[in-house]
C-alpha positions as CSV (number, residue, x, y, z in Angstrom):
1,M,54.0,156.5,114.7
2,K,57.1,155.7,113.3
3,I,59.4,152.4,113.3
4,K,63.3,152.0,113.6
5,N,64.5,151.6,110.1
6,A,67.7,151.7,108.2
7,E,69.3,150.6,105.1
8,K,71.4,147.4,104.7
9,S,72.4,144.9,102.2
10,Y,70.0,142.1,101.7
11,A,72.6,139.5,102.2
12,T,73.4,141.1,105.6
13,V,69.8,141.2,106.6
14,A,69.0,137.5,105.1
15,E,71.7,136.2,107.5
16,M,70.3,137.7,110.6
17,K,69.2,135.3,113.5
18,L,65.7,134.6,113.9
19,P,64.1,135.7,117.1
20,K,63.9,132.7,119.8
21,H,60.5,131.9,121.1
22,E,59.5,133.4,124.5
23,T,56.6,131.9,126.6
24,P,54.2,134.8,127.1
25,K,54.0,136.5,130.3
26,K,50.9,137.4,132.3
27,P,51.0,141.2,132.6
28,N,51.1,142.3,136.1
29,I,49.0,145.1,137.7
30,L,51.6,147.8,137.3
31,F,51.8,147.5,133.4
32,R,48.2,147.1,133.2
33,T,47.8,150.3,134.8
34,L,50.4,152.0,132.9
35,L,48.8,151.0,129.9
36,K,45.3,152.2,130.9
37,T,46.8,155.5,132.3
38,V,48.7,156.4,128.9
39,S,45.3,155.5,127.1
40,L,43.2,158.0,129.1
41,P,44.0,161.3,127.4
42,D,42.8,160.2,123.9
43,L,39.7,158.6,125.4
44,F,38.8,161.7,127.2
45,L,39.2,163.7,124.0
46,T,36.6,161.4,122.3
47,R,34.3,161.4,125.4
48,F,34.6,157.7,125.4
49,K,31.9,155.5,126.8
50,C,31.4,151.6,127.0
51,R,28.2,149.5,127.1
52,R,28.4,146.0,128.6
53,V,26.1,143.4,127.5
54,G,25.9,139.9,129.1
55,M,29.3,140.4,131.0
56,E,27.8,139.3,134.3
57,R,28.0,136.0,132.6
58,L,31.8,136.0,132.8
59,G,33.4,135.1,136.1
60,K,35.6,138.0,137.7
61,D,38.8,135.6,137.5
62,E,37.6,133.5,134.3
63,P,40.0,133.9,131.3
64,C,38.0,134.5,127.9
65,L,39.1,135.0,124.3
66,I,38.1,138.6,123.2
67,L,37.7,139.4,119.5
68,M,37.9,143.2,118.6
69,N,37.3,144.8,115.3
70,H,40.2,146.6,113.9
71,S,39.5,150.3,112.9
72,S,42.1,152.6,114.0
73,F,45.1,153.3,116.3
74,I,42.8,154.0,119.1
75,D,41.6,150.3,119.4
76,L,44.5,149.1,121.9
77,K,43.7,152.2,124.1
78,I,39.9,151.3,124.1
79,A,40.6,147.6,125.1
80,A,43.2,148.7,128.0
81,S,40.5,150.9,129.3
82,V,37.5,148.6,128.9
83,L,39.0,145.5,130.2
84,Y,41.0,147.0,133.2
85,P,41.8,145.4,135.6
86,R,41.2,142.0,134.2
87,P,44.7,140.5,132.9
88,F,44.7,140.0,129.2
89,N,47.5,139.2,126.6
90,I,47.4,140.8,123.3
91,V,48.3,139.2,119.9
92,A,50.3,141.7,118.1
93,T,52.2,141.8,114.8
94,L,56.0,141.3,114.8
95,D,56.6,144.8,113.4
96,A,54.9,146.2,116.8
97,F,57.7,144.7,118.8
98,V,60.7,146.4,116.5
99,G,62.8,148.6,118.9
100,K,60.6,147.8,122.0
101,S,60.5,144.1,122.6
102,W,60.8,144.1,126.3
103,L,58.1,146.6,126.8
104,M,55.7,144.6,124.5
105,R,56.3,141.4,126.4
106,Q,55.8,143.3,129.8
107,L,52.5,144.4,128.4
108,G,51.7,140.9,127.6
109,C,52.0,141.1,123.8
110,I,52.4,137.8,121.9
111,P,54.3,138.5,118.6
112,T,53.0,136.8,115.2
113,R,53.4,137.3,111.5
114,K,50.4,138.4,109.7
115,F,48.8,135.8,107.4
116,V,51.7,133.4,108.0
117,F,50.6,129.8,109.5
118,D,51.9,130.0,112.9
119,I,51.2,127.0,115.1
120,G,53.3,128.5,117.9
121,L,50.7,131.4,118.2
122,V,48.0,128.7,119.0
123,R,50.3,127.2,121.6
124,D,50.9,130.7,123.1
125,I,47.3,131.7,123.2
126,S,46.3,128.3,124.8
127,H,49.2,128.7,127.2
128,C,47.9,132.1,128.3
129,I,44.3,131.0,128.9
130,K,45.0,127.6,130.4
131,K,48.2,128.1,132.3
132,L,48.4,131.9,133.0
133,K,44.5,132.3,133.7
134,S,44.9,135.7,131.5
135,S,42.5,136.4,128.9
136,V,43.4,137.0,125.2
137,L,42.8,139.9,123.0
138,M,42.8,139.3,119.3
139,Y,42.0,141.1,116.1
140,P,40.7,138.3,113.9
141,E,40.7,140.7,110.9
142,A,44.5,141.0,111.6
143,G,44.4,144.3,109.4
144,Y,42.7,147.6,109.4
145,S,39.4,148.1,107.7
146,F,39.7,149.8,104.3
147,D,36.1,150.8,103.8
148,G,34.7,150.6,107.3
149,T,33.2,147.1,106.8
150,A,34.5,143.8,108.1
151,T,37.6,142.4,106.4
152,T,37.8,138.6,105.6
153,L,38.4,136.5,108.4
154,P,40.3,133.2,108.5
155,D,38.6,129.9,107.8
156,S,40.1,128.2,110.9
157,L,38.6,130.6,113.4
158,G,35.6,128.5,114.3
159,K,37.7,125.4,114.9
160,F,40.3,127.5,117.0
161,V,37.7,128.7,119.3
162,K,36.4,125.4,119.7
163,M,39.9,123.8,120.4
164,L,40.6,126.7,123.1
165,G,37.1,126.0,124.8
166,A,37.1,129.6,126.7
167,P,34.3,131.8,126.7
168,L,33.9,134.2,123.8
169,V,33.8,138.0,124.2
170,M,33.3,140.5,121.4
171,L,34.6,144.1,121.8
172,E,33.0,146.3,119.1
173,T,33.9,150.0,118.6
174,F,31.8,152.7,117.0
175,G,33.2,155.9,115.8
176,A,37.0,154.9,116.0
177,F,37.1,154.3,112.2
178,H,35.8,157.9,111.6
179,R,37.9,159.5,114.2
180,D,41.1,158.1,112.2
181,P,40.4,156.1,109.0
182,L,43.6,154.3,107.5
183,Y,43.2,156.2,104.3
184,N,43.4,159.6,105.8
185,E,46.9,159.8,106.5
186,L,46.6,159.8,110.4
187,Q,44.7,163.1,110.4
188,K,42.4,162.9,113.6
189,R,38.7,163.9,113.4
190,K,36.5,165.3,116.1
191,V,34.4,162.1,116.6
192,R,32.9,160.7,119.7
193,V,34.1,157.1,120.3
194,S,32.0,154.3,122.2
195,A,32.3,150.6,122.4
196,E,30.2,147.6,123.4
197,L,31.7,144.7,125.2
198,R,29.5,141.9,125.0
199,Y,29.5,138.1,126.1
200,V,28.9,135.7,123.0
201,L,29.3,132.2,124.0
202,S,30.2,130.3,127.0
203,S,32.5,127.4,127.2
204,E,29.5,124.9,127.5
205,E,27.8,126.4,124.3
206,I,31.1,126.3,122.4
207,A,31.4,122.5,123.5
208,N,28.1,121.9,122.0
209,M,28.5,123.6,118.7
210,S,30.4,122.5,115.6
211,A,33.2,124.6,114.1
212,D,30.9,125.9,111.3
213,E,28.3,126.9,113.8
214,I,30.8,128.9,115.7
215,D,32.0,130.6,112.6
216,A,28.6,131.7,111.7
217,V,28.3,133.3,114.9
218,I,31.5,135.2,114.6
219,K,30.6,136.3,111.1
220,R,27.4,137.7,112.6
221,E,29.4,139.5,115.2
222,F,31.6,140.9,112.6
223,S,28.9,142.3,110.3
224,F,29.1,146.0,110.5
225,D,29.3,149.1,108.3
226,N,30.8,152.2,109.8
227,F,29.6,154.5,107.1
228,K,26.2,153.1,107.2
229,W,26.3,153.7,111.1
230,Q,27.5,157.2,110.7
231,Q,24.6,157.8,108.4
232,E,22.0,156.2,110.4
233,N,23.2,158.3,113.7
234,K,23.8,161.6,111.8
235,I,27.4,161.7,113.0
236,C,29.0,164.6,111.3
237,V,32.4,164.8,110.2
238,S,33.1,168.4,109.1
239,E,37.0,168.5,108.8
240,P,38.0,169.9,105.5
241,F,40.4,167.2,104.9
242,R,37.9,164.1,105.3
243,A,38.5,163.0,101.6
244,D,42.4,163.4,101.8
245,G,43.8,160.0,100.5
246,L,40.2,158.5,99.8
247,E,41.8,157.3,96.3
248,R,43.7,154.5,98.4
249,L,40.6,152.4,98.6
250,L,38.4,154.1,95.7
251,Y,41.2,153.6,93.0
252,K,38.8,152.9,90.0
253,C,36.7,155.3,88.3
254,P,33.2,154.3,87.9
255,S,32.6,157.0,85.3
256,C,35.3,156.1,82.7
257,G,36.7,153.0,84.3
258,S,40.4,154.1,84.7
259,E,42.5,152.9,87.3
260,G,45.1,154.9,89.6
261,H,44.2,158.4,88.3
262,M,41.9,159.0,91.3
263,K,42.9,161.7,93.8
264,G,41.1,162.4,97.2
265,E,41.8,166.0,98.4
266,G,39.8,168.3,100.9
267,I,36.3,167.0,100.7
268,H,36.5,165.8,97.1
269,I,37.6,162.8,95.2
270,G,38.2,163.2,91.5
271,C,39.3,161.5,88.5
272,A,42.2,163.1,86.4
273,A,41.5,160.9,83.5
274,C,37.8,162.1,82.7
275,G,37.5,165.0,85.1
276,K,34.5,163.8,87.2
277,R,34.4,164.8,90.9
278,W,32.6,163.7,94.0
279,E,32.1,165.3,97.3
280,L,32.4,163.4,100.5
281,T,29.5,165.0,102.6
282,E,29.8,165.8,106.3
283,Y,27.5,162.7,107.0
284,G,29.5,160.2,104.9
285,Y,27.5,160.1,101.6
286,L,29.2,160.6,98.2
287,S,27.6,163.2,95.7
288,A,28.8,163.8,92.3
289,T,29.4,167.5,91.6
290,S,27.8,167.1,88.1
291,G,26.2,164.2,86.5
292,E,25.0,160.8,87.9
293,T,26.3,160.0,91.5
294,E,27.2,156.1,90.6
295,F,27.8,155.2,94.2
296,A,26.6,157.3,97.1
297,H,28.1,154.8,99.8
298,I,31.8,154.2,99.8
299,P,31.5,150.4,100.7
300,D,29.2,150.2,97.7
301,W,32.0,151.5,95.3
302,Y,34.6,149.4,97.0
303,A,32.4,146.2,96.6
304,W,32.1,147.3,92.8
305,E,36.0,147.3,92.5
306,R,36.0,144.0,94.0
307,K,33.4,142.8,91.4
308,C,35.5,144.2,88.6
309,V,38.7,142.5,90.0
310,R,36.6,139.1,89.9
311,E,35.7,139.7,86.4
312,E,39.4,140.1,85.5
313,L,40.3,137.0,87.2
314,D,37.4,135.0,85.5
315,N,38.5,136.4,81.9
316,G,42.3,135.9,82.6
317,T,43.1,139.5,82.3
318,Y,44.2,140.3,85.9
319,G,47.8,140.5,87.0
320,F,50.5,143.2,87.4
321,C,54.2,143.7,87.8
322,V,55.4,147.0,89.4
323,P,58.6,148.2,90.5
324,V,59.1,148.4,94.3
325,D,61.1,149.5,97.2
326,I,61.9,146.5,99.4
327,Y,62.1,146.4,103.1
328,M,62.6,143.4,105.3
329,I,62.0,142.4,108.8
330,V,63.8,139.1,110.1
331,N,63.6,139.7,114.1
332,T,62.7,142.8,116.2
333,R,66.0,144.8,115.6
334,G,64.7,146.8,113.0
335,V,62.9,147.1,109.5
336,F,65.8,147.4,106.8
337,K,65.6,149.1,103.4
338,V,67.5,146.2,101.1
339,G,66.9,147.8,97.7
340,Q,64.5,147.9,94.7
341,G,62.9,145.0,92.8
342,K,59.9,143.9,91.1
343,L,56.4,142.6,92.4
344,E,54.5,140.4,90.2
345,H,50.9,139.2,91.3
346,S,48.8,136.7,89.3
347,K,46.2,133.9,89.9
348,E,49.1,131.7,90.9
349,G,50.5,134.1,93.5
350,F,53.2,136.6,94.3
351,H,56.7,136.8,92.7
352,L,59.2,139.2,94.3
353,T,62.7,139.7,92.8
354,G,65.3,142.4,93.2
355,C,68.3,143.5,95.3
356,D,70.7,142.8,92.2
357,G,69.5,139.7,91.6
358,Q,69.9,138.2,95.2
359,L,66.2,138.1,95.9
360,D,63.8,135.7,94.3
361,Y,60.7,135.0,96.5
362,T,57.5,133.3,95.8
363,Q,54.3,132.9,97.7
364,K,51.5,130.8,96.4
365,S,47.8,131.9,96.5
366,V,46.5,128.9,98.4
367,S,48.6,130.2,101.4
368,L,46.7,133.7,101.4
369,Y,43.1,134.0,102.4
370,T,43.7,137.7,102.5
371,L,46.6,140.2,101.9
372,N,48.8,142.3,104.2
373,S,48.0,145.7,102.6
374,D,48.5,148.8,104.5
375,F,48.1,152.4,103.9
376,Y,50.7,154.9,105.2
377,W,52.7,152.2,107.0
378,Y,54.6,153.6,109.8
379,K,54.7,156.9,107.8
380,L,56.9,155.0,105.2
381,G,54.2,154.6,102.5
382,D,51.7,152.3,101.2
383,V,52.6,148.8,101.3
384,I,52.0,145.2,100.2
385,G,53.4,142.5,102.8
386,I,54.5,139.1,102.0
387,G,56.6,136.5,103.6
388,N,56.9,133.4,105.9
389,Q,58.5,132.5,109.2
390,N,62.0,133.3,107.9
391,A,61.5,136.8,106.6
392,L,58.8,139.4,105.9
393,Y,59.1,141.6,102.8
394,Y,57.4,145.0,102.6
395,C,57.1,146.1,99.2
396,F,56.3,149.9,98.5
397,P,54.9,150.5,94.9
398,A,57.2,153.2,93.3
399,N,54.5,154.7,91.1
400,D,51.1,153.0,91.0
401,R,49.8,152.8,94.8
402,S,46.4,151.5,93.4
403,V,47.9,148.0,93.4
404,V,47.9,148.0,97.2
405,T,44.2,147.8,97.4
406,K,43.7,146.0,94.1
407,A,45.9,143.0,95.3
408,R,44.1,142.6,98.6
409,L,40.7,142.2,96.6
410,A,42.4,140.0,94.1
411,T,44.0,137.8,96.9
412,E,40.8,137.4,98.5
413,E,38.7,136.5,95.4
414,I,41.6,134.0,94.3
415,Y,41.3,132.3,97.5
416,K,37.6,132.0,97.4
417,T,38.0,130.3,93.8
418,L,40.6,127.9,95.1
419,R,38.6,127.1,98.2
420,A,35.3,126.3,96.0
421,E,37.6,124.2,93.8
422,K,38.9,122.2,96.7
423,T,35.5,121.6,98.1
424,E,34.2,120.7,94.9
425,K,37.0,118.1,94.4
426,R,35.9,116.5,97.8
427,K,32.4,115.9,96.6
């Protein structure tokens, strides 16, 4: 998938008008059928099946909030098929509207900016459920999973569900991650895909629970490990390119400790600094070609990288400043390359400068519970996205791509520290 993009000066893009707010539309049966129809070929190829659990508790015309894990590009196609003919609106990122805003609106999509506080989004979702009597589909993780496990969820999710008061439904996919993992550069594998649509909480149950109790339920629902699922169910991924791009998430060598020297290619990932290599087996295990296998499970390697980042934060050695190509989105007219600059990250937050001295943007850590990091974003490259309601900045590291993953880990760990400090002060 590509996106409409062009080069413009920073000054030109910065002066563009912001998009006007539009009240969400309830998608009519024509567009719901269209979405389902265009989804059928991919679902047929994956021999898709869906299991429904407790859905008899949801009324035929009763709107609900549907939370879905975010694994790959097939997710929306799954939702379109499983939920049909029920009308539902979809919370989607602003970049998805670029060049096709009218169509996205007709499909019932609601635009938002990733990890930017948006009170208007809350009002729009409430409008859909309470006024339009339409369900709403959300990906609360807001980004694709890197390692096949759940990504960080916002603290306010339980409060939001309680405020909304609508029944809560979970749509969980199986095999979608392995068919097209984000790190693998959109190379599809021959993997069967299935899903489970399950009723989680009724309006009455939500009314009688605290926000913290609802958060605990949601956290339980988003407790999964796709590689473990692959191993337990003996799902074979035999493609000879299955390790391509694996260095995107496994950027740090557990043998020599170097960063940015890993390379995933074919069925192996190796370190150019020390020469050690590991094979990614057909059943999702890592096995060193010689010597000790430090981590046989990819999420364990990823968790170790998180631990290392945490140690750097604790001892004051974390931080980077890298050259980046800078793109901007202000409205749905396009994504524009506005020049080059430098992106810095520290415990305090992000600092982006560039475009011949015209751009100087700071984003504090307290505003980010996680980070908009993405691999192979619209085929442009690996990216770190920051910004606010006025503009979104997409920063493509010119040399060291490893900072894309490391910055997400660091952002999450910094936020945990800030939240713990805030809680301690309240005591």
